[in-house]
C-alpha positions, 0 to 999 in steps of 0.5 A: 777803127770803126769799132772805136768810132761807134764806142765814141758815137754812142757815148758822146752823142745824146739825142736829149742834148738837142732838144735841151739846146733847143728848148733853151736857145731856139733857133740859135741853138743851130749855129751854136752847134756848127760854132761848138764844133769848129772851135772846140769840138774838133781842136779837142779831138784833134789835141787827143789824136795827137797824144794818142798817136804817141806810142811811148804813151800808149797807155792812153789815160789822161794822166799819160797825156797831161802828164806830158806838159803838167807836174805829177801834182797838176796832172793828178789835178786834171785827170781827178777832175774829170774823174769827179766830172764823170761822177757828176755826169753819172749823177744826171745821167742816172737821173735822166734815165727813168724818164726816157724809159717812160716815153718809150713805155708809157708814151708820157712823162710820169715824174713830171707830177712825181719828180722826188722819185727819180733820185730813188729809182736813180740809185737803183739804176746806178747800182744795177748798171756798176754791176754790169760793169764789173762783168768787164766792159769790153763785153759790151763792145759789140753792143756799143757798136750795134747801138752805134750804128742804130744811133746814126740811123735814127739821126739820118732818119730824123735828119733826111725826112723833114728836109726832103719834105722841105725841099718839096715844098711843106713849110717849117713847123718853126719860121726859120729867121735870120734874127732868130738864128743869130744868138742874143749874146746876153748872159742867159746864152753863155749860161746855156752855151756850157751845156753845148760844151758837156754835149760835145765831151767824150772823145777821150772816153775811148782813149785806156783802149788805145792798146786794143786797137788795131795799129793804134798809132794809125787808126785811133787818132782817125777814129777820134776825127772821124767820129768827132766830125760826125757827131758834130755833123749830127747835132747840127743837122738834127737840131735842124730837123726838129724844128722843121717838125716842130714849132720851137717854142713846143720843144720840152727837155723832159719829152723831146726825144718822144715828141719829135718823132710824132710829126715825124711818123705823121708826115710818113703816114705811119702809127706815131705812138708806135714809132716814138715808142721805139725810137724813144726805147732804142735811144734809151738803151743806147744811152744805158750802153753809154752810161755802162762805158763811162762807169768803166773808162774813166775809172781807168783813167784815173786808177790805173795810169796814175803812178804807185802809191797815189791812191791805196792799193785797193783802188788799184786792184783788177782783175785779169780784164783790166776791171777795177772791182773795188774802185767801181763799187767806191765810184758806185757809192759816190754817185748815189750820194751826189744823186741824192744831193738834188732832193734838197732842191726838190724838198726846198720846193723845186717842182717838175722835170724841166727844172730838175733837168736844168739843175743836172745839166748845169752841174754836169756842164760846170764840172766836165769842162775843167779837166780840159782846161788841164788837158789844153794847159798840157797840150800847150806846154808839151808842143813848146817843150818839142812833143814830137808825136806821129799824128800833128794836128798841124806842123807848125807850132805857133798855130798847134798853140793858138787852137790849143789856146782856143780850147783853154779860153772855151773851156774856162768860159764855160766852166763860169758860165754853167749856172750863171743864170741862176745868179741873176734871179731875185732872189737868188737861189744861193742852195742851186749856186752852192750846189752847181758851184760849190760840189766840184770843187769840194771834191777836187779838195777831197782828191788832192787830200787822198792823194796826200794822204796815199803818198805819205802812207806809201813813203812811210812803207817804203821806208820802212821796208828799206 
């Protein structure tokens, strides 16, 4: 159970998400993390835990979950949306990794004035980590376990030190006021709120490995719930610790994972640059390990779980470890194309790491909440149809449906909120809007077209063979 929990922690919790949202929301990010945990993250984890506890669907793939309450077509659309969201997330992740490596090695963001270098380097990272993923992600489960523990140690160190100093009289670097903590419920806030949803998504990443868990009906739901509460608490407490250490107006999305350790080390009389570099290195390695899992896990959810004939047979060929080599390399090709898309904005005048990260954050956030809309709908319909899984979030059907309804509403709001601020600018940056909203829609349509073509071919072969 602990290893599954660490897999979820290392693939879901991201230090950089703390700084992204503090830079945009200020102190309001702290109660916002708590609200997202209560209204979205924990309910979503309960849905996943209930689905995964059903031994009749031991594959653990999202398709098998969604098929409990949706037709094959809509279960496919939901699963493909998850796959597409992961492609966009990987584009974002690989594009940010060079900045983190620069902070760990040089103590500065060398790409601030060389933003155009980020996409080409990200392409190289994508290809390298894809090759690593083809060796079999289970080989890295032990590493993910240790990196998850190292991440928790960093979070604990970051949280406890400034809190203790604060309790013993050291003033907060950011004045904490009620007016600052209360969010301004305007369009800017709701457009950034979707970043919070994106940051907590990921408990489902371990689902394809439910069969490898000892006593999965008991341990897998427990692992999901334990890691969910842990991650939600980590985001909330880490955000509080950061504002105790740094003035909120000085927080930068691109360099926050390095900057925060400077005042932390100075409080303890440690060599600040060395501590910050070491922490950034651990975060960078943890990110790389997480991306290997994110490369492989959704591939299994997409291609190994859907009915035969949904995709060309070559996508479904796996080695003795279950690794789908061809599908992984096709995925890499699509991610490479997506990585190069922001070059359009860079060449059109976008400059600086902050603007670049905002673009990829918006694109990732919008894409990633879409499959959870389908998952919530599938759960609602499955509970109405009498699903009787061993683990239940609650035995009360009306309460379970209400909780799933909240997930559905929040997911839908997150989709429309991502990138919303771009429609308020004058003049409107239509290229930005087209990239953020148009990309996922086109990829979903591509998936439907591929499914329709593959089913026709499969049907024709069946008739010919008959």
